[in-house]
Structure formats: structure tokens, C-alpha cells
C-alpha positions as CSV (number, residue, x, y, z in Angstrom):
1,M,-61.8,-39.8,88.1
2,D,-65.4,-38.9,88.6
3,C,-66.0,-38.2,92.3
4,S,-69.0,-35.8,91.9
5,G,-71.4,-38.3,93.4
6,P,-70.0,-38.6,96.9
7,K,-69.2,-34.9,97.0
8,L,-72.8,-34.0,96.1
9,R,-74.2,-36.4,98.6
10,A,-72.0,-34.9,101.3
11,A,-73.0,-31.4,100.4
12,A,-76.6,-32.3,100.4
13,A,-76.6,-33.9,103.8
14,P,-79.5,-32.5,105.8
15,G,-79.0,-30.5,108.9
16,P,-81.1,-30.7,112.1
17,R,-84.7,-31.2,111.2
18,V,-87.3,-28.6,112.3
19,P,-90.1,-30.2,114.2
20,D,-93.5,-30.3,112.5
21,D,-95.2,-28.3,115.3
22,A,-92.7,-25.5,114.9
23,L,-93.3,-25.4,111.1
24,V,-97.1,-25.4,111.5
25,E,-96.8,-22.4,113.9
26,M,-94.7,-20.5,111.3
27,F,-97.1,-21.5,108.5
28,E,-100.0,-20.0,110.5
29,L,-98.4,-16.6,110.2
30,L,-98.2,-16.6,106.4
31,P,-100.7,-15.1,104.0
32,A,-102.5,-17.6,101.7
33,K,-100.5,-17.2,98.5
34,P,-97.0,-17.7,100.1
35,L,-98.4,-20.5,102.2
36,H,-99.5,-22.5,99.2
37,R,-96.1,-22.0,97.4
38,L,-94.5,-23.9,100.3
39,K,-96.2,-27.1,99.0
40,C,-93.6,-27.1,96.3
41,V,-90.7,-27.3,98.7
42,S,-91.0,-30.9,99.6
43,K,-93.5,-33.7,100.0
44,A,-93.3,-33.3,103.8
45,W,-94.2,-29.6,103.7
46,C,-96.9,-30.2,101.2
47,G,-98.4,-32.7,103.6
48,L,-98.3,-30.2,106.4
49,V,-100.0,-27.5,104.4
50,T,-102.8,-29.7,103.1
51,D,-103.4,-31.7,106.3
52,P,-107.0,-31.1,107.3
53,L,-105.9,-31.1,111.0
54,H,-103.8,-28.0,110.3
55,R,-105.7,-26.2,107.6
56,Q,-108.2,-24.6,110.0
57,G,-105.4,-22.4,111.4
58,F,-104.0,-21.4,108.0
59,A,-104.9,-18.4,105.9
60,Q,-107.2,-19.1,103.0
61,T,-107.7,-17.0,99.9
62,L,-111.0,-16.6,98.1
63,A,-112.3,-20.1,97.6
64,G,-115.9,-19.6,96.8
65,F,-119.2,-18.0,97.7
66,L,-121.7,-18.5,100.4
67,C,-125.2,-19.1,99.0
68,V,-128.7,-19.5,100.5
69,D,-131.3,-21.8,99.0
70,A,-135.0,-21.4,99.7
71,A,-136.7,-24.7,99.7
72,A,-140.0,-24.6,97.8
73,S,-143.1,-25.0,99.8
74,D,-145.6,-27.9,99.0
75,D,-148.3,-25.2,98.5
76,D,-147.1,-21.7,98.2
77,T,-150.7,-20.5,98.0
78,D,-150.9,-21.0,101.7
79,I,-148.2,-18.4,102.3
80,R,-149.8,-15.1,103.1
81,G,-149.0,-11.9,104.8
82,V,-146.8,-8.9,104.3
83,C,-144.0,-7.8,106.6
84,E,-144.1,-4.3,108.1
85,S,-141.5,-2.9,105.6
86,C,-143.7,-3.9,102.6
87,R,-147.0,-2.7,104.0
88,G,-148.6,0.5,102.8
89,E,-148.6,3.7,104.8
90,D,-152.2,3.1,105.9
91,G,-151.6,0.1,108.2
92,D,-155.2,-0.3,109.4
93,G,-156.9,0.5,106.1
94,G,-156.7,-1.2,102.8
95,G,-153.1,-2.3,103.4
96,A,-154.2,-4.6,106.3
97,A,-156.9,-6.2,104.2
98,E,-154.6,-6.7,101.3
99,S,-152.0,-8.3,103.5
100,S,-154.3,-11.2,104.1
101,L,-154.5,-11.9,100.4
102,R,-150.9,-11.7,99.2
103,A,-147.4,-12.3,100.3
104,C,-144.3,-10.2,100.0
105,R,-141.0,-11.7,99.1
106,H,-139.8,-11.5,102.7
107,A,-142.9,-13.5,103.9
108,M,-142.3,-16.0,101.2
109,L,-138.8,-16.6,102.3
110,L,-139.6,-16.7,106.0
111,K,-142.2,-19.4,105.4
112,R,-139.8,-21.6,103.4
113,G,-136.9,-23.6,104.7
114,L,-133.6,-21.7,104.2
115,T,-130.3,-23.5,103.9
116,R,-126.8,-22.2,103.4
117,R,-124.1,-23.9,101.3
118,F,-120.6,-23.1,100.2
119,L,-119.9,-22.9,96.5
120,N,-116.3,-23.7,95.9
121,V,-114.8,-22.0,92.8
122,S,-111.1,-22.6,93.5
123,R,-108.8,-25.3,92.2
124,M,-107.6,-26.1,95.8
125,A,-109.0,-28.7,98.2
126,E,-112.5,-28.0,99.6
127,P,-112.2,-25.4,102.3
128,L,-113.2,-26.4,105.8
129,I,-116.2,-24.1,106.2
130,D,-119.3,-24.8,108.1
131,A,-121.8,-23.0,105.9
132,S,-124.6,-23.5,108.5
133,F,-122.7,-21.6,111.1
134,S,-123.8,-24.1,113.7
135,F,-121.0,-22.9,116.0
136,L,-122.6,-19.5,116.6
137,P,-124.1,-18.9,120.1
138,P,-127.8,-19.3,120.6
139,P,-130.0,-16.2,121.5
140,A,-130.2,-15.0,125.0
141,A,-131.5,-17.5,127.6
142,D,-134.8,-15.7,127.9
143,A,-135.4,-15.7,124.1
144,D,-136.9,-18.4,121.9
145,A,-134.2,-19.6,119.5
146,E,-136.8,-20.3,116.8
147,E,-137.8,-16.6,116.9
148,F,-134.5,-15.4,115.5
149,R,-132.5,-15.9,112.3
150,D,-129.0,-14.8,111.3
151,V,-128.7,-12.8,108.1
152,I,-125.3,-12.4,106.3
153,L,-124.6,-8.7,105.6
154,D,-120.9,-8.6,104.6
155,A,-117.7,-10.6,104.3
156,R,-114.1,-9.5,104.3
157,D,-110.8,-11.4,104.3
158,G,-112.3,-14.6,105.7
159,L,-114.6,-12.9,108.3
160,V,-118.4,-12.8,107.9
161,L,-120.8,-10.2,109.4
162,L,-124.3,-11.3,110.3
163,A,-127.3,-9.6,111.8
164,R,-129.5,-11.5,114.3
165,V,-133.1,-10.4,113.5
166,R,-136.6,-11.6,114.4
167,R,-138.1,-13.9,111.9
168,Q,-141.2,-11.8,111.4
169,D,-139.2,-8.7,110.6
170,G,-138.0,-7.8,107.1
171,P,-134.4,-7.1,106.0
172,P,-132.0,-6.0,108.8
173,D,-131.3,-2.7,107.0
174,L,-135.0,-1.8,107.6
175,H,-135.4,-3.2,111.1
176,P,-133.0,-3.0,114.1
177,P,-131.4,-6.3,114.8
178,A,-131.0,-7.8,118.3
179,C,-127.2,-7.9,117.8
180,Y,-124.4,-8.4,115.2
181,L,-122.2,-11.4,114.9
182,V,-118.7,-11.5,113.3
183,C,-117.3,-15.0,112.7
184,N,-114.6,-16.9,110.9
185,P,-116.3,-20.0,109.4
186,A,-112.9,-21.7,108.9
187,T,-111.9,-21.6,112.6
188,A,-115.4,-21.4,114.2
189,R,-114.4,-18.3,116.2
190,W,-116.9,-15.5,116.7
191,A,-117.7,-12.2,118.4
192,A,-121.0,-10.6,119.3
193,V,-121.5,-6.8,118.9
194,P,-124.6,-5.0,120.4
195,G,-127.0,-3.2,118.2
196,S,-126.5,0.6,117.6
197,G,-129.9,1.7,118.9
198,W,-130.9,2.9,115.5
199,V,-134.7,2.9,114.7
200,P,-136.2,3.8,111.4
201,S,-137.3,7.4,110.9
202,G,-138.4,9.7,108.1
203,S,-134.9,10.9,107.3
204,Q,-133.1,7.7,108.3
205,R,-135.1,4.8,107.0
206,V,-132.2,2.5,106.1
207,A,-129.1,1.4,108.1
208,R,-126.3,-0.2,106.2
209,T,-123.6,-1.9,108.2
210,Y,-120.2,-2.9,106.9
211,L,-117.2,-4.9,108.1
212,L,-113.9,-3.1,108.2
213,F,-111.2,-5.8,108.4
214,D,-107.8,-6.2,106.8
215,A,-106.2,-9.5,107.6
216,A,-102.7,-8.4,106.5
217,A,-102.6,-5.2,108.5
218,S,-104.5,-6.2,111.6
219,P,-105.4,-9.9,111.7
220,H,-106.9,-9.8,115.2
221,A,-109.2,-6.8,115.2
222,F,-112.2,-5.7,113.2
223,H,-114.5,-2.7,113.1
224,L,-118.1,-2.2,112.1
225,L,-119.3,1.0,110.4
226,Q,-123.0,1.8,110.1
227,F,-124.5,4.4,107.8
228,W,-128.0,5.8,108.3
229,V,-129.5,7.0,105.1
230,D,-133.0,7.8,103.7
231,D,-132.7,6.1,100.3
232,M,-134.4,2.7,100.4
233,D,-133.4,1.7,96.9
234,A,-129.8,2.9,96.8
235,P,-127.9,0.9,94.2
236,G,-124.8,-1.0,95.1
237,T,-121.4,-1.2,93.5
238,G,-119.4,-3.2,96.1
239,A,-116.9,-2.1,98.8
240,A,-113.3,-2.6,99.4
241,V,-110.8,-2.3,102.3
242,A,-107.4,-0.8,101.7
243,N,-104.9,1.1,103.8
244,G,-107.0,0.6,106.9
245,A,-110.1,2.3,105.4
246,L,-113.4,1.2,103.9
247,H,-113.8,2.4,100.3
248,L,-117.3,3.1,98.9
249,V,-118.4,4.5,95.5
250,V,-120.6,7.5,96.4
251,D,-122.2,10.6,94.9
252,T,-120.7,13.4,96.9
253,D,-122.1,16.4,95.1
254,G,-125.7,15.4,94.2
255,T,-125.1,14.8,90.5
256,S,-126.7,12.1,88.4
257,G,-124.4,9.4,89.6
258,P,-121.4,8.4,91.7
259,N,-118.3,10.4,91.1
260,N,-115.9,9.6,93.8
261,L,-114.3,6.7,95.8
262,V,-114.6,7.7,99.5
263,A,-112.3,6.2,102.2
264,V,-113.9,6.0,105.6
265,D,-111.6,5.1,108.5
266,A,-112.3,3.1,111.7
267,E,-113.5,6.2,113.5
268,G,-116.3,6.8,110.9
269,G,-114.6,9.9,109.4
270,T,-113.9,10.5,105.8
271,R,-110.2,10.1,105.3
272,R,-110.0,11.1,101.7
273,T,-111.9,11.3,98.4
274,I,-110.5,9.9,95.2
275,P,-112.1,10.9,91.9
276,L,-113.2,8.0,89.8
277,P,-111.6,7.5,86.4
278,R,-113.6,8.5,83.3
279,G,-111.1,9.1,80.6
280,D,-112.9,10.9,77.7
281,V,-116.3,9.3,78.4
282,A,-119.2,11.7,78.7
283,E,-121.0,11.7,82.0
284,K,-124.2,10.2,80.6
285,D,-122.3,7.4,78.8
286,W,-121.0,5.5,81.9
287,H,-122.0,4.1,85.2
288,S,-120.3,2.3,88.1
289,V,-120.4,-1.5,88.3
290,F,-118.1,-2.7,91.1
291,V,-115.1,-1.8,93.3
292,A,-112.9,-4.4,95.0
293,R,-109.3,-5.0,96.2
294,S,-107.2,-7.4,94.1
295,Q,-103.5,-8.2,94.4
296,G,-103.1,-5.5,97.0
297,R,-104.6,-2.7,94.8
298,L,-108.1,-1.2,94.5
299,H,-109.9,-2.1,91.3
300,Y,-112.8,-0.2,89.8
301,V,-115.2,-1.7,87.1
302,M,-117.3,0.6,85.0
303,C,-119.7,0.2,82.1
304,V,-119.3,2.4,79.1
305,R,-121.7,3.2,76.2
306,P,-120.5,4.1,72.7
307,P,-120.6,7.8,71.7
308,H,-124.1,9.1,71.3
309,G,-125.5,5.8,72.7
310,R,-125.9,4.0,69.3
311,L,-125.4,0.3,70.1
312,S,-124.4,-2.2,67.5
313,E,-122.2,-5.3,67.0
314,E,-119.3,-3.0,66.2
315,E,-120.1,-0.6,69.1
316,P,-121.5,-2.6,72.0
317,L,-121.5,-1.8,75.7
318,K,-118.1,-2.4,77.3
319,L,-116.7,-3.1,80.7
320,L,-113.6,-1.2,81.7
321,V,-111.4,-2.4,84.6
322,W,-109.2,0.3,86.2
323,V,-106.5,-0.2,88.9
324,L,-105.4,2.5,91.3
325,E,-101.7,2.3,90.7
326,D,-100.8,5.3,93.0
327,Y,-103.0,5.5,96.0
328,D,-101.5,8.7,97.4
329,A,-101.7,10.5,94.1
330,G,-105.1,9.0,93.2
331,E,-103.8,7.9,89.8
332,W,-105.8,5.2,87.9
333,A,-104.6,3.1,85.0
334,L,-106.8,1.3,82.5
335,K,-106.1,-2.5,83.1
336,H,-108.6,-4.2,80.8
337,T,-111.5,-3.6,78.4
338,V,-114.0,-6.2,77.2
339,G,-117.1,-5.9,75.0
340,F,-120.4,-7.3,76.2
341,P,-120.7,-9.7,73.2
342,D,-117.4,-11.4,74.4
343,L,-118.5,-11.3,78.0
344,L,-122.3,-12.0,77.9
345,G,-123.0,-12.8,74.3
346,R,-125.2,-9.7,73.9
347,I,-124.4,-6.2,72.7
348,A,-126.1,-4.7,75.8
349,C,-127.3,-5.9,79.2
350,Q,-129.0,-4.1,82.0
351,F,-127.0,-3.8,85.2
352,R,-128.5,-5.6,88.2
353,V,-131.4,-6.9,86.1
354,E,-129.6,-9.1,83.6
355,Y,-126.1,-9.2,85.1
356,S,-124.2,-8.3,88.3
357,V,-120.5,-8.3,89.0
358,V,-120.1,-10.0,92.4
359,A,-116.3,-10.4,92.9
360,V,-112.8,-9.8,91.7
361,H,-110.4,-12.5,92.6
362,P,-108.0,-11.2,95.3
363,D,-105.0,-12.9,93.9
364,G,-105.7,-13.1,90.1
365,N,-107.1,-11.3,87.1
366,R,-110.6,-12.9,87.2
367,L,-114.0,-11.3,87.4
368,F,-117.0,-13.2,88.8
369,F,-120.5,-12.2,87.7
370,V,-124.0,-13.6,87.7
371,R,-126.1,-13.9,84.5
372,H,-129.6,-13.4,85.9
373,W,-131.5,-14.7,82.9
374,D,-130.2,-18.2,83.4
375,R,-129.0,-18.0,87.0
376,K,-125.4,-18.9,86.2
377,L,-122.3,-17.9,88.1
378,V,-119.6,-17.1,85.5
379,A,-115.9,-16.3,85.7
380,Y,-114.0,-14.1,83.2
381,D,-110.2,-14.6,82.9
382,M,-108.8,-11.2,81.9
383,D,-105.4,-12.7,81.0
384,H,-106.8,-15.2,78.5
385,R,-110.1,-13.4,77.7
386,D,-111.9,-16.6,78.5
387,V,-115.4,-17.0,79.9
388,H,-116.6,-20.1,81.6
389,V,-119.6,-21.1,83.7
390,V,-118.6,-21.9,87.3
391,A,-122.0,-23.1,88.7
392,D,-125.7,-23.2,88.1
393,L,-127.2,-21.1,91.0
394,G,-130.8,-21.9,90.4
395,P,-132.9,-20.0,92.9
396,A,-129.9,-19.6,95.2
397,V,-128.8,-16.1,96.3
398,L,-125.1,-15.2,96.7
399,L,-124.5,-13.9,100.2
400,N,-120.9,-13.1,100.7
401,N,-120.7,-10.0,98.5
402,F,-122.8,-7.3,100.3
403,Q,-123.7,-4.5,98.0
404,P,-123.2,-1.1,99.6
405,P,-125.3,1.9,98.6
406,T,-124.5,5.0,96.6
407,M,-125.1,7.8,99.2
408,H,-124.9,11.5,99.5
409,G,-122.1,12.2,102.0
410,S,-124.1,14.9,103.9
411,G,-126.8,12.4,105.0
412,I,-124.6,9.9,106.8
413,S,-124.3,9.1,110.4
414,K,-121.9,6.6,111.8
415,L,-121.8,3.8,114.4
416,K,-118.4,2.5,115.4
417,A,-117.8,-0.9,117.0
418,T,-114.5,-2.7,117.5
419,G,-113.9,-6.3,118.6
420,Q,-111.9,-9.4,118.5
421,L,-113.0,-12.9,117.8
422,A,-113.6,-15.2,120.7
423,S,-112.8,-18.9,121.0
424,R,-115.4,-21.5,120.2
425,C,-117.9,-22.2,122.9
């Protein structure tokens, strides 16, 4: 006699049902990857995870990029003037006369209409992000709101750092902002941080400000670190947060290029220095491209030339991706190698002129980079060695991947700021 049916039904009889509100509260405590796995448990749980009413409170993994578009003016010939940072040293001489005849790139942007948009690159539902940041507080009551603009400086684990600067000023790393704003666009929560008091000087012409935030380690607190340097054209290779510290690729001994990954803690002190991997590559045959955290580990991307610099179809430029397998011991392992013909269709491309790596997916083996010659955002799947175009950027500029400088450690001063996000006003 077959009695498996009734027995199975009795064994599968459900127990007391957990209220939806209690499930949602538990879901809010989970990181993004385990959260989305819960959609496979049942249709009811899938509905809770994907419900737009609940998603604002849930963790979200990398879903895309914030971009800014500059609307073309009807007649750009009417845009004239040069901001202070682009004027010559002789402000009342030839530079003043010249400023009435030409426009620098900052003046061009300030005269045009700027709009932000969110570029979704994930396979999930469209994230609930207000790219205009309309929830941010207005300037002080005694200030004209039209006099200020908010410029994105950095982004980390869902938080965005902005500088509130006067419209007539140039970039915020050259002019002291009125204040800094840290916000979560998915929840519309924000916090204001006063300026540091830095003013440009001969030895400290540039201030670079970074967001130190680790959602997994401390989801309710962030830190701002500011570095005062004298190099106005310092190249950038990304930044990453791991083990409670901000990691930057820097030149610590004044050589021809960056040679170490330096960890800076929340107090602004150098916690440790990790030598960058080079293998058997000669110093003149490589340069840093990007550093990021992916799948819980630090990743470092470098470009390598063939021996003696002779480029050909058989010996093109290559990108090497390293992973820091043992953080305490500083041991790197080579994770992936790809030639430029497979990646960009050319045997060689100039870094930051023809291409830029802009992100490593935090939960997968994908690189995102921009092809500057046709303004395409491109993704490279390291597992399948597949390249595909994600979006046509046009004149848009990606904003959520702030490029930190390569700096000499002896010339750094620090600003420390700590805060928590406030509720929406």
C-alpha cells in the first residue's frame, strides 16, 4: 500500500507563519548578496524582497553609475570667462584681457545646464535612486540657493560624498567648499560636515577628500579624510576601503611611479604599507591602473609592456589583475591576464587618454572601463573573457568613481571628520 502522499503532506504542514513586518526587519540587516538569494525561498519572500515599498531599506550592491550631462548651449560662443584656477599668475595683466576672449572648461560647464542621471548596469530591477539628490538640504538661510552647486567627490558602499561650492569657483579640490554632504540616495538620508578651513597655498595647492565607509563593518558611521598636496595634476588609480582603512596607491620614496598600497585609518595615520606586486616585470615596463575591493578582497590592476617595449600583435600591452589573498602577510596572487587586442581591439592604448578602468564589480569578476575614443562604457567578464558595451556615454562624465592622486607620503596633511546620516527633512 502506498501511503507516501498523506505522510509527506503531514510532514510538510507549515508551522506558525512569521509576520511580514518581522521578515522585512530581518531582511534589512542582510548584505545585498544573501538578501537576493532569499528570493529563491518562496514566492512570498521574493515579493517582499522586490517590493518597492521595502527596497529602500534593503542593502543594494553595485547597480550602476552616476553620470552628469552638460546640455549644449544654443550659442557656445557667448560663453566667456576663465575661473580663478585657470587664470595665469598675472591676474591684472594679459591674463585678465585674455579671460574676456576665451572660456575654460569650468566656465563652459557652469554656463550650461547640468543634469545627473543613474546608469543601471545590473540585471536586477531599477534601483530606487534619486540622481538629482533633491532631498539634500538647501544652503543656509542667508545664502542664495542659485549661488551654490553640489559636486560629487567620492562614493563608497552606497554612500555619496559631495562638496557644496560656489558656482563661480572651479573644482572643489582647488577651492574651499562651503561644506561637505554625505548621503544615501536610496534612502534619502544625509549628513552635513563643515569645511576643514583649508585654503590654497604654494605648498598645498590641492585638497583631495575621500569617504571612508564600510557598510559591513560599521553601517551607521562614516569618516572623511582630506589630503593637502602640491601636485595639481596627480594621476589617479582608484581607492578602496578594507579592514577599516582607506587604501591608496602612492609613491612613498620619490621614485618614477607608485610602488606601495598605503592603508590610512580613520585617525588619518598610516596603518601599514603593502608593496605592490610586480613579478618579474622591470620598473619601466609597468604602471598602476586601478585598485578596488571585490568579493571581500583588495584587487589591483596594472598595465604591463612586453620586454624591451617592442609592441606587436604577438606581444601587446596587457592588463594584469592581482588579488591580495593574505592581507596580514601582504601576499598577492595573479588572478587574471588579458591582452589589449582582446580587451580594446588595439595592441596598445594610452591610459586615461584612450581608456580608463572605472570599477571592479564588488560581487563578481567583472571590470568596467571607458573607451574614450567612442565614449562607451564597457564591461569585461574575466570568467568568460567576454567584452560587451554597457552604454553609450556621449558627453556624460561618470561621477561615482573618484580618482585619488598618487602622492608622496611626506607631503600629506589630514583632516578627520566623523558623522552619521540624518533622517530626511
